Each structure stands twice: as C-alpha cells, then as structure tokens.
N, C-alpha and C positions, 0 to 999 in steps of 0.2 A: 768292732760296728765292719760290717763290706763295705766294700766302694761304694755300690747303689746306697745305702745308708748315707754315710758319709754328703754324698751326693744328692741326697734328700732333703740333707741336713742345712748344708747349703743353701740349696733353691728354697727352703721354707726362710732363713734369714734373711736371703734377699727378696723375698717376700713384705716381710713386716719392716726394714728400711722404708720401703720406696711409700707402704702405707703411710710410711712415721715423715715422709717429705713431704705427701702429698695432704694428710693432716696438719701440716707446717712443724708438726714436731722437730722433725731436722729440716738445719742446711744446707744447701749446698754451699761449697768454700768461695765463692764468688757473692752472693745471696750475703754470707754473714761480715765480707768482709766490707763488703757495700752499709752495712750496721755499724759495724762497731767504729767507719768512720760514719757517720749520721749522728753516732751515740757521743761522739769523743768531744765534741764538746761540752754536752751536760756532766761525761765521764772523771774527766780530765781541764774542768774550766780552762782548756789550749783548742785554737783549733789546730786541724792541719794544716796546715799551711805555717803557721807559729812552731808545732814545732818542727816541721821540715827549718827554722829558721836560726830556732832552738842547734840544729844541727850540726850546721850552715859554721852558726856562730864558732863552733864549737871546737874545731880544724876535726874531728878522729874522721880518720879513713877508714878504719875496720867494723867490717859489720855489728863481730862481736863486742868492740869497746861504744858502741854509739848503743847498744840497749840495753849494755853492762849501766851506764849513766843516764838514760831516761828510767831505769831500774830504780836506780841507789838516788840518784840527786834530786828524782825529781815524783818516782813514787808513784812512778807506774807503772800499768799494769802489763801479761806476760802479752797477752793478744794484743792488747792498743799497740806495744811497743814494735810490737812483728811485725803490725801493719803502717806503722810513721819509718821504719826504718823503712818495708820495700818498700815506698813508697816516695821519699826523703832519695835510691837513691836510683830509681825509676829514671827522675826529673833530669 
C-alpha cells in the first residue's frame, strides 16, 4: 500500500466512526461513564455512593487491590469496577 492509500483508509475509518457516533452506536468516554453510573444500581443492586463506602470500609489503598476486591468479593463487572474506583479515588 502506498502512503496515499493508507491515508485514504484511515480517513474512511475516521468517517465511519463519526457516522456511528452520530447515529448513537458509539459513545464518547464521558457518555459511557455517565451510562455506567446511571445503570450501576440496576446492574449491581448498589449505588455509587454505597460502593464508595465499601471501598472506604475495606481500608484498601491501591487501585488494583480495590478493583480486585470489587470483582472477586462482590462480582462487580470490569467497567463498573473501573468507574467505581475512579470516582472513589477522585473524592
């Protein structure tokens, strides 16, 4: 492939992604995080505030230990865990 063909392929992919976002098939990271938070209670039966209390009560301080705790001890999914720990550490 010549450089112009590679550039054209990249442009086509970028245009395709924009169309997917416009049609609501892809979310921006901020939108994805907001969706995870709004669905957290439904998916895990516990609110973000309660998950933060679980982490606070655990006494854990390392990011990876907190994620492991939520995943292994509570069965929380990967993306929910990432979001919970991020918000807990932000507070």
